[in-house]
N, C-alpha and C positions, 0 to 999 in steps of 0.2 A: 296813716300809720297808727297802730294801736298796741299799747302795752297794757295788759290787764292782769291784776292779781287773781290767781286761780282761787275761786270761791272766797275771795276777800274784796274789801272795798278798794276802789281805785283812787289814786291820788294824783291830781293834775298839778303840774308845776310849771311856772313860767321860766324863762331862760335865767332870770336873775336869781332864782331860788333853787337852781339845780344843785343836787348834792354830789358828794364825792369828787370835788375838784372842778366842777364846771364842765364846759363843753370842750370837746376835742376839735382840732382844726378841721374846718370844712363843714361843721354842723351848724346850720343857720336857721332852721325852722323856728317859728316863734312859740309854738305850744306843742308839747308832747307829754306823754303820760309815762311816769316812771314809778319804780317801787319807792315806797316811803322809808323813813329812817327805821321804823320797825319792820324789818325784812320779813316778808310773808314767805310761806313754804315754797311757793312757785309763782312765776309771773309769765303770762303769755306775751311774748314779744310781738308776734304777728299771727293773726288768724284770717287775714284776707277779706274780712267782712266789709271793709271800707274800700275794696278794690285793689288794683295793682298799679295805679298811675304813679305812685311814689316809690315803687319797687325797682331797684336797679337789677338789670338782667344782663350779665356779661359772659357770653360764650367764648371759649378760647379753644383753638385747634379743633373746631367742629366743622363738619360739612354744612350743617344747618342746625339751628335751634331757635325755638320761640317760646314765649311765656304767654299763658292764657288764664283768664279767670273762669274757673269751672263751676257750673251750677247743676250738673247732673248729680243727683243725690247719691247715686252709687259711688261716686268719686268725691264726695264731700264728707268729711268725718264729723264735723260739728258746724252748726249754723247753716248758712245758705251757700257759702262759697269755699272753695279751696284753690290752690294754685296748681295748674297743669303745665308741665314742661314737656314739649315735644322736641326730640333731638335726633340727630343723625350724625354718627361719627364713624360710619363705615369707611374703611380704607384710609383713614387719616393716620399717617405714620408718626406725625409729630406727637410728642408726649409731654405731659398727659393731656388727653382731651378732657376739657373740664367746663363746668358752668358755675358761675358765681352769682349768688342771689343775696341782695342786701337792700339797704335804702339808698336812693339816689343822693340823699343829703349827706351821706358819709357815715362816720362812726357813731355809735350810740354809747354815751357815757352810762356806766352802770353803778347803781348803788350797791354797796357790799360786794361780796365775792361769791358767785354761784359755784356750787359744787359739781353740778351736772347741767347738761342741756338735753332737752327731749323734743320729739316731734312725732307726728303721725305721718307715715309714708305708705302710699299705695304703690306697691312694686309689682314686677313681673319676673322675678327671679333672674335679673339681668347680671348680678354680680358687681355692679358699680359701687364705688366707695363714696361715703358721705362724711363730710367734716363740718364743723362750725369754727369760724376763725375769729380770734380775739387779738388785741394788742395791749401790751402793758404800758406803764407810764412813760418808759423810754422809747416807745414806738416799735419795739420788737414784737413780731407776731408769734402766736402759738395757737394750737388748735385742739379742739375736742374731736376725737376720732370714733366714728360709729362702726368700727370694725376691729377684728382681733389681730393677733400677731401674724396669723396666716392670711391676712388681708381678705377675709371673708366679708363681702359687702352685702348687697341686697339679695338675699337668698330665699325670699318668700314671694308669694303672689297674694294680692289683695292688701287690706289694711294691716298695719302693725305699728304699735307704739315702740319707739326705740329711744334709748338714752346713751349718752357718752359722758365720761368723766372730764371735767374741766381741769387741766393741769394746775396745781395749787402752787402758791408761793411766789407768784410773779409780782413785781413791784406795781402797786396800784396807785390811783384807781385804774381799773382796766376798762377797755371799751370793746363793744361788739362791732366787728367790722362786717362780717357776712353771716346771714342766717345759716346758710349752708353752701357747701361746694359739692358738686357731683363730679367725680373723677374716674378716669379709666386710662390705663396704660397698656393693658393686655390686648393685643390685636384680635385675639380670638374672641374677646368679649365686646369689642366695639360694634355696636348694633344701631339699629333705628328703632325708636320706641318712645314711650311716655312714662312719666311718673307723676304722682300727685302728692302734694305736701300740704299739711294743715296743722294749726295750733303749735307753732314753734315756741318752746317754753324754756325759761331759765329756772333752775331748781336750786333752792338754797337749803332746804331740809327735805329728807325723804318723807314721802307720804304713803299712807296705806290705801290710797285710791286705786281701784281696780282698773287697770289699763291693758290687761292681757286679753287678746281676742280668743274666742272659742277655737277649739281644735276640731278639724274635720278630716278623718282618716278613713279612706276606703279599705274595707276588709275583704269583701267578696262580692264581685271580683275586684281586683286591685286596678290601679290606673293602667290603661292600655293593655289590659289582659285579653287574651284570646282563649275562649273556652271551647272545647270540642264536645261538650255535652250540654244539655239543658241546665239552666241555673236553678238550684233548689230555692235559694233565698238571697235577695240582695241585702247586703249588710254594710253599714257605714257607722264608724265610731264617732259620736259627737260628745265632746267633753268640755268643761270650762273649769279652770282652776280658781276662779274668783267668785263673783256674786251668783253664779249659776246661770243656766240657759234660760232665755225668754222664749218659750216654745210658741208663743203667739206670733213671733216673727219668723218662724220656720217656713221655708219655701223649698219644695222639691219639684223639679221639672225633669221629666224623662222624655227625650226626643221632642221637646217643645210642649208636651202635655203636662198639666199640673197634677201630680199624684200625691200631693201633701196629705190629703184626707185619707188616702188609702195606705199611707205609710204609718208605721207604729214605732214609737220611741219609748224605750225603757230606761228610766232614771237609775235603775239598779245595775243594769249592765252597761249603760251608756251607749247602746246600740240602736240605730235607726234601721228598721227592717221593712222589706217589701217583698211579697210573694213572687218567686221566680216564675210561677206558672203564668203570671200576667205579662211576661216578657217574651216576645217572639224571637226567633233566631235573627241573626244579622247584626248590624252596627247600631250602637246605642250611645247617646250622650246624656250624662246626668249633671244637673246644675243644682247645687244645694246652697242656700243662704240662711244664716241665722245670726242673731245677736244674743249677748248675755244680758243680764238684768241691769248692768251698768251702761248698756247701749253700745258696747264694743262689737263691731260687725265682723263676721267671717263669711267667706264664700269659697266654693270649690267647684270647678268644672273639670270633668274628666270623661273619657270614652272607654268603651270596651266592646268586644265583639263576641257573639255567640255563634259558633259554627255548628249549628244543630237546627233541625227542623226545616221545613219548606221555606225558602227565602230567596230574595233577589240578590244578584251578584253582578258587579260591573267590572269590566276589564278594558284597559287601553294602554298604549305605549307610554313610557315615562317622558318622551319628548314629543312635542307638537312642532312640526317643521313648518316654518314660515311659508305661506301661500300654498300649502299642500292640504290634502284632506286628512282630517284627524278622526278616525272611526272610534266610537265608544260602543262596545257590545254589552247588552243587558241580557242575562239569562236567569234561569231558575235553578238553584241548587237543591239537591235532595227532594226532587219533585215528588209530590204526593197525589194531589187531585185538583190542583188549580185549573180553572177553565178560562178565567179572565184576569187580566193584570192592568192596573193603572198606576202611574207614577208621574212625577215631574222631575226634570233635570234643571238645575240652576247653574249658570255659567257666566263668565266674564264676557260681556258683549263687545268690549273693545278688542278682545283677542280672538274670540270664536263667533262664528255665525253658522246656524244650522243650514246646511245646503240640501240635505235629503235624509229620509229615513227609509230604511229597508227592513222588512220583516221576513221571518222564515216562511217557507212555502206553506200555504194552507192557513196561515194566521191572518186574521182580519185586523187592520190598523186604522185607527183614527187619531189624529194629532192636531195640536194647536201650537204654532211656532210664533214666539214673540222675541224677535232678534233685537228689538230696541231695548228691552229690559232684561234680556238674558234668561229666558225661560222657555222650555218646550214641554208640553203636556202630551203624554202618550197613553192611549187606551188600546188594549189588545184583547181580541176574543179568539176562542178556539186555540189556545196555546198548547193544548194537548197534541196538536199536529207538529209542534216544533221538536226536532231531534237534537238541536244544539243551541246556537244563539237565537233567542227569541226575536230580538230586534237589534238593529244597529243604527245609531244616530251618527250621521256623517257631518262633521263640522268642517268648515273651511277656515284655515288659520289666516288671520289678517297679515298682510305683508308688512304692516307697521307694528305687529305684536312684539312686545318686549316685556321682560320682568322689570318692575320698577325697583328702585334702590331699596334694599332691605327685604325684598320679596324673594323667598327661596323657591317658590313654586306657585302656580295657579291651581285652582280647585274647581272640580265639578261635584256638586252634591245632589243627592236625591231627597225628595220630599213627597209627602202625601202618598206613600205606597199603599196598594190595596190588592190582595189576592182574594178571589171569590171562586166558589164552586157550588153549582146548583143554585146560583143566585144569592148565596149567602157568603158574607165576608169570612174568610178563614184566618187571615192574619194580615198584619201591616208591617212587613219586614223592610227596614232600610238597608240599602247596599252601602258598603264602605265608600267614602269619598275617593275620587280620582285626583291624584296630585301629579301635575305635569310641569315641565319646564319648556321654554321656547328654544328651538334650535334653528340654525340657518345652514343651508347647504354650501354657502359661500361666505367668506369674510372680506370686508372692505375696509381698507385703511387709507388715510389721506394725510398729505403734508402740503404745506404752502397755503397759508391763510392770510397773508399780509395783502393789503390793498394794492392791486395791480401786479401781484406776484403770480407766477404760474403755479398751478397745483398739480401734484402727482398722486394718482390713485393706484393702489395695488390691490389685486383680487387674488385670494387664495381659496382652494377648495377645502373640504373638511379634513383632508390629510395634510394641509399646510403647504401644498404645492401651488406654484403660480398657475393661474388659469388664463389662457389666451382666448380672446373672442368675447369677453363679457362686455356688455353695453353699460356705460355709466350714464345715468339719467337723473335729472332734477325731479324732486317731488315737491309738493306744496306750492308756494307762491310762484316760483320761477317756472314751474311746469306749465303754467298758464300765461307765460310771458314770452318776450322775444328779446334779442339784443340788436341794437341798431348801430351802424358804423357810419360816421360822417364821411361823405364822398367829396364834398366841396371844400374849397380852401378854408372857408369859415362858415359857421351856421349859428344863428342866434337861438338860444334856449329861452323861451318866454315863460313868464310867471303863470299866466292863464292860457286857456285854449283860445287865444285871440292874439293875433300877431301885432295888435296895437297895445298889448299890455307890456309891462316893464320887462326888460331883458335881464334875466338872471345871470347869464354868462354867454360868452362867445366861444363855441366849440371849434376846434381845429380839425383839419383833415386827419382821419385815422382814429380819432377819439371814439370810444364806444360807451354805450349806456344800456342798462336794463330798461326795457320799454314795454308798453302794452302790446298784446298779441297782434292787434290790428290798428291801423290809424283810424281816426275819426275826424271827419271834415278836414282831411289833408294834414293832420298833426298826429304824431305819436306822443303819448305821455311817457316821460322818461324819469328815472330815479337818478339823482346826481350822486357823486362819489361819497358824500357824507351819509348816504343811506336814509336821510330824513327828508331832504328837499325834493319835491317833484316839480317838473316843468314840462314844456311842450316844444317839440322840434318839428320842422317841416318835413313831411314825407318825401318831398322832392329832393332833399339834401342828403338823404341817408339810404343805405341798403339795410334790409332786416333779415333776421334768421330766427325762426321759431325755436324755442327751447323745450318744446314738448317731446322732441325726438331725442335720440341718443347723442351724447356729446362726443362719442367715439368708442372704439373697441380697444380692449387691452391687448398688448403685444405678447410675445413669447415669454417675457418676464412677468407677465401679469400686470403690466403697468400702462397707464395712459396719462400723458401730460397735456394739460389744457390751460389756456388763459381766460376762459369764459366764466370762471367761478369766483372771481374776486374783483368785480367791477364796481362794487359799492359796499360800504360798511353795512353790516346787518347779519342776521342769522338765517341760514339756508339749510336745505336738506338734499342729500343725494343718496343714490342706491345703485348697487350693481344688479343687473338683470341678465339672466341667461335663460331664454325661452320662458317657461311659466315658473321658474324658480328665481329666487332673489336673495340678496344679502340683507342684513339688518340695515335700516335707514341710519345714515350717519348725519348727525346735526353738526354743523360747523359755523363758526362765526368769523366773518371777514373783519380784520383788525387793522390798525395803523401799522405802517412800517417803522421800526426802530432802527437805529444805526445810521451810518454814513457811507458814502461811496469809498472813502479812504479807511483802511484798516485802523481800528481803535484798540487800545488797551492790550498791547503785545505783552505776553507773559511767557516765561519759561518754567518748566516743571521737571521734577526729578524723573529719572529713567532707571530701568533695571541696571544699566551700566553707564554711568556718567563719564567714563573715560572714553567712550566711543559713540555716544548718542546725544542728540539734542531734541528736546520736546518743546514745542511752542504752540500757542493758541492766540487767536485774536477774533475780532467780530466786525461785521459789515451789515449793510442793509440786506434784506432777504433776497433781492434780485441779483446780487453779485454772487453767482454760483461758482465761479472759478477763480481761485487765488493761488499764489505760489510763495515759496521761499527761495531766495537766492542767497548763497553763502560762499565765503572764500576764506582761506587761511590768511590771517593778518599779515604774515610775512610775504604773501604773494600780492598784496594790495598795490604795491607800487608807490610812487612818490606824489601822485596827483590827488585831487579832492575826490575823484571817483576811482573805483577799482579798475584793475586790468581785467576786462571782462573775458579775456581768454582763460582766466583761472576761475571765473565764477561758475558755480554749479546751480542748477535750478531743479526744484521738485514740486509737483502739484500737491496741494493740500486737500484734505477731506473736509466736508462741511455738513452741518445739521441745522435744521430750522427749529426754532422754539418759540411758542406763544407764551407770553408772560405779562405780568402787570408791572407798570413803572412804579406805582405806589401800591401799598398793601390794599387788596380788594378794590383796586382802582381800574381804570380803563386799561384794556389789554392791547398789546402790540406784538409784532413778530420780529425776530432778529435772526441773523444767520451766524452761527459759530463756526469757526475754521480751526483746524488743528493739524499738526504734522509731527512726524517722528523721523529724524535723520539718523541713519546708522552708518557705521564704517568710518567715523571720524578718528583722528589721531589722538592718542592720550597726551595730556599735559600740553595742549596746543591752543593758542588763541585764534579765534575766528571772528569774522564780522558777518552779519546777516541782515536782510531786510525782508519784509513780507508785503504782499499785495498783488497788483497786476498792472499791466501797461497803463500809464497815466495816473495811477493811484498807488504809489509805493510808500511804505513807511520810511522813516529815517534808518540809517545803518546802525545796528546795535552790536556791541562787543559781547563775546561769549567765550569762555575757556573750559575745555574738558579737564577733568581731574587726572592726576597721575595714577599709575598702577603700582606704586611703591608702598608696600605695607609699613615701611620703616618711617615714612613721613607722616606727621600728624594730620588727622581729619578735623576740620574746623567748621562748625555751623552755629547758627543762632536759633534759639527756640523762643517763640512768643505765642501768646494765646489770647483769645477773647478781646479782639480789637473793637468789635461792634461799631464799625464805621458807618454811622447813619446820619452824621451831621458834620458841619465844617469843623467844629471843635474836635470831634473824633479823628478826622483826617489829619489835622495839625498835630494832635498828640501822637498819633501813630507814626507820622513822618518824622517828627522830632526824635522819637525813640529810636527808630531804625537808622536815621542819619547818624545819631550819636553812636549807636552800636557799630555801624560799619566804619566809622572813623576810629573808634577805639579798637576794633578788631578787623583790620583791613585784609587779613588773610582768610576771611570767611568764604567758604566754598558754596554753601547753600543755606536755605531757610527752612525751618520746620514750624508750622503754625498749628496749634492745638485746637482749632475750631472756634465757632462763633466769630467768623470774619465780619459778619454783619449782624444787625439786631433783628431784622425781619427778612428772612430768606425769600419771602413772597413779594418783596419790593425791589424790583430790578435796579432802581436808582441807587440803592444801598450797595449792591454789587459793584456798580460803576464807581461809587465813591471808594470802595475798598481797592479796586484796581488803580484808581487815581492815587490813593494813599500809598500803595505799594510800588508805584512807578519809580521810586528812588532806587529800586534794586531789581524789580521783577523781570525786566528784559535781559538782564545780565546774569543774575544769580537764580538758579532754579529753586522752586519751592515745593515742599511736600505739605499738603493740606489734609485735614481730617474734618468730617462734618460735625458741626455742633448743633445743639437743640434749637438754636435760633436760625441757623442756616437752612435747616431742613424744611422750614415752613413753606407750604404751597409749592410754587415751582422751584424753590431754592435748590432742591436735590437735583433737579435737571440742569440748572445753571452750573452746579458744582461739577458735574461730569461733562456736559457738552461744552461749557465755557472754559474747561481746563483739559488736560491730556495726561492722565496718570498711567502707570503701568497696568496692563490688563492681565494680571496674573493671580488675582484673588479668587474667591469662591464665585460660582456661577451667578448667584443672585446679587452679588455685591461687587461686580466689576467696576473698578475705579474708586469705589468707596472703601474697599479693603485691598491692599497691595503691599508688595515688598520690593526692596531694592538694596543694593550693596555698594559700599564705597571702601576700597582697600580691604582692611581686615574687620570691617563692621557690617553686620546685617541689620537692616532697618525694617520694621513691620508697622504698617499703618492700619488701624482697625476702625470700624464704624460703630460707635456706641449708640447710634440713633435708630438701629434696626428693631424689627419686631423680635419677640423672644425666639421665634423659629429661625430668624436670620442670625441672631446671636449664637444659637446652637450651631448653625452651619459655619459661621465664622470660627467658632471655637475648634471645630473639627479641622478646618483648613489651617488654623494657627498651629495646632499640634503637629500636623503633617509638615507644615512649613519649617517649624523649629527642629523637627526630627532630621530634616535634610540640611540644616544649617551647619556649615563647617567653619564659620568665622569665629575669631577669638572673642569679639564683643557683639552684643546684641542689644538694640534699643527698640522699644515699641512706643507707639503714640496713639492715643484716642482721646475723646473729649471728656466724657463723664468719668470722674475719678472712681477707682475701686475703693479708695479710702479718702473720705471727704475732709476738707479743711474749713468749710464755711460753718459759721455758728448755727447750731440747730440741726445739722445734717449727719451727726455721728452715727445715728442708728439707721440712716437711710441706706438700704442695700440696693445698689444699682445692678443691672444685668452684667456690667463689667466686672463686678466683684464676684458674682455667681459663676460666670462662664469663662472670663478671661484670666482673672488673677490666679486661680489654681494652676493653670497651665503655665503662665508666665513664671511663677515661682518654682514650679516643679522643674521647668526647663532652664532655670538659672538665668533668666534674662537679667541683664545688668542694671538697666535704667528704663523706666517707663515715664513718658511725658504725657501730662494730662492738663486739663483746664477746667472750665465750668464754674468753679467756686470763687474765682476772682480774688483769691488770697494766695500769695506766694508761700509755699511750704514744701518740705520734703519729709518723707517717712524715715524711720529707721529701716534697715534691711528687713523685708517682710518674708516670712517663711510660713507656709500653710495658714495664711491669713492672720498671723500674729507677728508683732514686732520682735525682731531678734536683737535685743540690746546687748547680748553677751559677746557676739562676734560680728564680723562684717559679712557673714554669709547670708545671702538673701537678695531680694530685688528691691531697689530703691525706687519710690514713686515721687516724681517731682511735679507739683502743680505750679505752673508758670505764672500765676497771678493774673494780671490783666495788662494789655498793651494799649488800651484806649482810655475811655472816660468813665467806665462803670466799675464800681468797687463794692465788695460786700464785707461784712464783719467776719473775722475768723476766730477759731478757737483751737488752742493747742491740745488736741486730743492725745491720749497716751501713746498712740502709734506714730506721732509726729515728732521728729528729731529737731526740727527748726521751723519757725514761722516768721514771716515778715508781713505785718498787717497794716502797713501804711497805705493811704489812698493815693498812690502814685504809679504810673506805668512802669513796668519792669520787663527786662529781657534777660535771657540766660545765654551767655557765650559758652559753648561746649567744645572742648578739644579732646580728641581721642588719640592717645599715643600708645606705645607698645605696652606700657605698664599700668595705665590708669585712664579713666575718663574724668577729666577735670572740668568743673562747672564754676563759672563766676557769674553771679546775678547782679545787675546794675540797674540804676534808674536812668532817666533821660539825661540827668545832669552828670552822669558818669560815676555816681557814688556806688560803691560796692555794698550790697545788702546781704550777700551770702557767698561763701566760697567752700567748696568741698570737693572731694575726689572719691570715685568708685574704683576700688582695686579688686583684683582677683584674690580670693582667700586661699591660703594653703594650710595644711594640717601641721607641717613641720617647719622648722626654721629654715630660711633660705640658705643656699649653699655658702653664701658669704654674708652671714648675718650682720646687719648694721644696727647698732643700738641708736635709735633715733627717738626724739622726744614724743611723748604721747600724753594725752589728757589724763588727769587724775580726778577722782570725784571731788565735788565741791566741799570745802572744809566745813561750811555751814550747812545745816540740814535743809535741803531743798524740799519742795512740796511733793516731789515724787522720788522714787528710788534711784533715779538716774539724773545726772547733771543735765540741765537744759540750757542750750545756747540760745540767747535772744539776739536779734540783729541789731547792729549799731552802725548807721550810715557813716561813711568815711569820705575823705576828700575825693574830688573827681579823679585826680591822677592815681595810678596804681601805686600803692604804698611800697616803699623800699626801705628796709631797716637802715638806720644811720650806719655808715661804715665804721668799723672798729678803729679807734685811734692807734697810731703807730706805737709799738711796744718798746719798752726800754730793754737793753741787753739783759738776757736771762741765762741761767744755767742751762746745760745741755739736756737736763732731765726735767720733767714736770714737777713743780713744787707749788705749794699754796703761796698766794701773794698776801699782802697785808690786809686785804679785805676779809679774810677768813680768820676766825679764832680757832686754831687747831685743836685746843683742848675741848672746846664745845663740840667740834665735829667728832672727835674720838668718843666723847660721851654718847653721842647719838648712835654711833656705829656699835658701841658696846651694848646697847639695848638689845641687839640681836641675840646675844648670848643668854639672857635671862627671860626673853619673851617666850610665851607659849607657842606651840606649833601653829602655823597659819596655813590654811589651804583654801582654794577657791574651786567652785564646781566646774568652772569653764577653763581652768588651767591644770590639765592633767599632769601627773608627775613626769610623764615621758616628754612633755612639751619642752622646747628649747629654752622658753622663758620661765619655767617653773621656779628655778633656783633664785633668780634675780628678783622675781615678783615676790616670793616668800620673804627674802631678806629685806626688801624695801618695806614690806608691810610690817615686819617685826621691828624695824627701826622707826616706824611711824611716819615714813615719807609718803606713803599712799595707804588708802583704805579701800575695802571692797564695797559692795552694795548690800542692801538689806536682804536680798534674796540669796546671799552667799556667793555671788558671782564677782568677777573682776573686770570683764569686758576687755581682754587684752588687745583686741584688734581695733578698738575705738580710737578715733583721732583726738589729738590734744589741742586745746586752744592756748593762746599766749598767756592768759590768766591762769589756766590750770598748770601749765609748766612752771610759771613763776611761783606758784604755791608749792609745788614739788621741790623746787630748787631752794626756796627759803627754808623749808623743813629739813632738807638733807644737809644743809650747811649752817643751820642755826642762825639764820639772819633775821634780825628784828629791828624795827624802827618805829618810834612813837609818833613821828610826824605823819601827816597825811600826804597822799600822792598829789602831785601838781598836774597830772595829766587831765586834760579836759573831759575825757570819757571814762574815768575810773572813779569819780567821786560817788561814794555810796555803793560801789561795786562790791560783791561778796569777797573778792580777792584783793581789795584795795590795800590791806595791810602788808600782804606779801609783796605786792607791786611796789609799794612805797619803800619797803626795805631794800629791794633790789635797785630801785632808782637812787636811793641815798648812797648806795655803795658804788654806783656808776656801772652796774652790771647791765642795766637797760637804759636806753636813752629816748626811746619812743620815735615819733615821726616829726617831720619838720613843722607840721601844723599844730604841735603840742598835744597830739593824741597818742594813745597806746594801742588801740584796737584789741581790747582784751578778749573779745569773742572770736577773733580770727584764728583759724587753725595755724599752728606754728610750723615753720619749715625746718628741715634737717639742718640747713645752714644757720638759721637763727639759733637753734639749740647749741650747736658747736660754738658759735660766737659767745653766747651767754656763759657757757661753761668755761671757755677760754679766759673770760674776764676774771675768773676766780683763781687763775694760776699765772705763774710766770713760765711760759712755754718757750721752747726753742724753735724758732722759725725753721722750716725745712724748705730747701730750695727746689726740691722735686715734688711735684704733685702727681700722684699715681692715677688720678681720675680725669679722664678726658673732658668731662662735662663740668668740672669744677675749676679749671685753670683760669677762666675769665670771671668766676663768681666773686662777688664783693667779699666773701668770707674764705677765699681760696687759701690764704696763709694759715688761718686757724684749722681748716679742714686738713691741710697738708701736715701740720704739726700733730694733730690728734691721730691721724692715720699712722704716722711714723711711731707714735707712742703706743699704738695698739688699742686706742680707745674706740675708734670707729673703723669700719671697713666698708667696702662698696656694696653695690646691689647687683654685681655681676656684669660681665662684658666691659670691665674697666670703667663703670659708671658709678658715681656717688649719688646722683639725683638730689642735688642740694635743695631744690624747690618743692620737693615732695613732702607732704605732711607725714608725721610719724605716729605710731600707735602707742598705746599705754605700755605695752610690753617692751617696745624698743626704747622708749624714753627712760624707763627705770633701769634698763640694762646699761644704758650709757652713763647714767649717774653712778650706779654701783661700780662699774668698771673704773670710773674716774676716781671715786673714793678709794677703791683698792689700790690703785696706782699711786695716788698721793700719799696714803698712809704707809705704804711700803717703803717710802724713800728714807 
């Protein structure tokens, strides 16, 4: 490792003299070089001159990536070495694909606080993003970004010096964690390539040092230009904005020839010129290299074509078909007088082999073919006899030819061209290169790769139709081998080709082995099942079959099933052959079998109609191809331990094979996933079912369909981010779900917001998730959405094949995106882990789906939030915000469930991407926090209405009724952390307006314009307000009791007469609540917000209503509240005053729950305690007769203070709005003061 002051002395410090707070954890080297107390303008952190042995290289979500020490001076900026990174991220859907580069020893403590970080980067216009990562004193990370707001990354070719600003103001001392990160999330930019990095530098003060590379700009012709006339003059603009060009370093190559001396550069015009007369017609490639006086290098390579003059021209098809002839024609364009032609063609010898060369009639041909090195030299005489194609080079395409990863095409180039006439060379025109891809007349697919499993091959023609009669053949090793079958009862397999050697195993009759093609000295050499061990078996004990011939022919379905392909672990090759044509060679790996004979991990999943359908999935070993489900109505079971099988129905399951890794990047194995969808079930009916097959059945499970009654509530649990990758995670998740189902036994299904596992490519983690979910999964159906951890490697295949979701989403996202309905609610599940193209497709489907939605309520779910809750992610714009949120908000989706940030929070209703704090109109986004062991720090951004940032697992119990969506969030201990409701907004007062309590702005000035509710955990049991004590006999009309000073109240009311006019931007004069809101504001009971709004539809907490009540009735008390959770609370004085008067009593555990939304019943009870009311024997509301505040509700209804919500309902447990609560207070004041 080297840290070097730029043009300054270096200062070596031992560990004990490190500045700026010493070492960070994990930094253990004994000697390093740091900046001294006198901070120099810049410090080189790493220049790779001492190698890369101490450099950490950590690729993530990459197909492949390697770090190399580069010594090619073209790719070294300073010194002898730079770092070269080769990467391949093609097809990696997980995001972001990234590479981290730092020191293996950990973080680097920094002296001082750099303002920028800089580095030299040799790029190829890939568009990848670069960052440098730091951490502050508290361990929070931050980064310097080498890209702009448009995320323009590496958009140059060659060397370039780049700088990025280091975010200032972080608590120090800070440490450098990573020199740089290379990132890419855009699928269209995920490529295979290389970048080079040199001289990574921390900058403390700006320097005037010249680090700008010269500019090379083609003028005439421009890059890839095609000219249809001879070129007058070649022109390239060469400029430098710094020290000036060093023309001694100028190099100009045209078609491989050095023309530097023939080129002319003018410092006045900045133009490099070369006479056009020296350029023949045809294809040209120009390479220019130059440095400036500061040594900054620039390079430019580009091509152009001149379609003028006598020149050579090549033509060929864009596809070279495997094992067929690929002809390349060469002719002369704009023929003048050429008599002889010479040229060479250069080609990929692994793909093409010259089979023959044919010339035009009368043309003499001489050639030299070098198929080993991929070159053919052609010499032609008497070309004047040619009327069309002068010569055709016929290539045979290899049957093993393929395009490598990242290779868009193969190329045939021309070199050393020469046209002569009269024995004199007239020109040397290059033909443009030929670009071609590899095509196959047939396509071959294979399933079944588990050891001892039958394999099925499917052959399709180029139109995608099944092909009958194709031979499936081995290529490579097995083509030269045989398979032997043991015919005797037993046969010994010996270690050596000597029957006196040790016996490796005793084979039984029928066992088979891959073996040598022929026996030697009476023994076949065999490969045992592990694919590594070889042994010898007696020729007399076995029969043999050569594998050089066909394994069989495909049937009318284009399929062949065989058990000869999986006898030993290892990698093998097969190909479909039809006559002299063939498919691409398929490489496959024989892997271990995963699973058991008995069905494992039985799960049920949501269906499009859960009142009549059951969806289930399970898994077995790969060779268990046929399994079933048996089911019976619970009422038909009978009285015994086993069901009455006369009533049992049976249905065959579908299945799919999947190869996957038990551990991330570990040994692979194969498993068979089974799934089934039963239709035609009875609604609201209990069933029992089991899965499996004869001899291996699961236990009987219970399952109930939902009802079809829209008037009954729909209840489900929402959890997210369980990350079950360890026993601790399993226990945490099971404890949470067990608590949830105990607290909410009427739960009908589960919704999981993604990141079920930590590493989707580790199958053992999926097994742990299924184990963790076993407390409910076989009985309660689940809706899942993919998380960014789930999607890794084979995780996305496990997600769909291991489950069974509705197949009604967009074509490319079947089972990743889907919808279903329960009663009067439409549910939509989306995949936030798709490519941008897939997100656009999902967005179009989402709009169409919602356009057809006729349900009252709509709930959506996906993983990545449109609006983040995690610290540091406020400005991170996900595709979900770009493509999903505008549609969800336009279509008035009620609730959106998300995860990813591991912080429980909910937004204000969002409209057009902004929080609507004025009304309830908009879409509420709920981040469910985490249900496992992993937690992040949260920040209450301005769009967040509520946040709970404790590191404990959380679930949300959601109940959908006719008038609202009610959400209660709890911990594993049962403590409520949040309660809220989503209601449909209306422009006018309901037909039977009910003045109900509603929140008022905080009396003390909060940090924002809106009051912010913060969570306050409460006891395990659901809190119920203390019942109102029995009242003493009272007059028949409402009057104040002795808790109220009537004169004080009258003085408050009289303020209305002298107060100036009050109006609010969101309470129009025509609104039903305009009068009561204005009066309450004039009396000083409520205030508006700094932006002139009132938020009439916002809900009220118990603390907020206590403040309103204390102001309206002039209640004050000097003592402090005795409630355990109100000490220091902003409303503690008002709460204390009400407590002293006996208006509030709190909960049995001594708490008050100030931040909990107050119910309509609680408001009536609190108001009633200020009066001597007359009990009413008749309660007009059917849902209030059994309520603990039934007496007070009845009395206030009789007095005209409250009315119902329609249909004879009062809805006592519903939260009230700000408009409703002041209406109730004003009506009570009017009633009392009128007596």
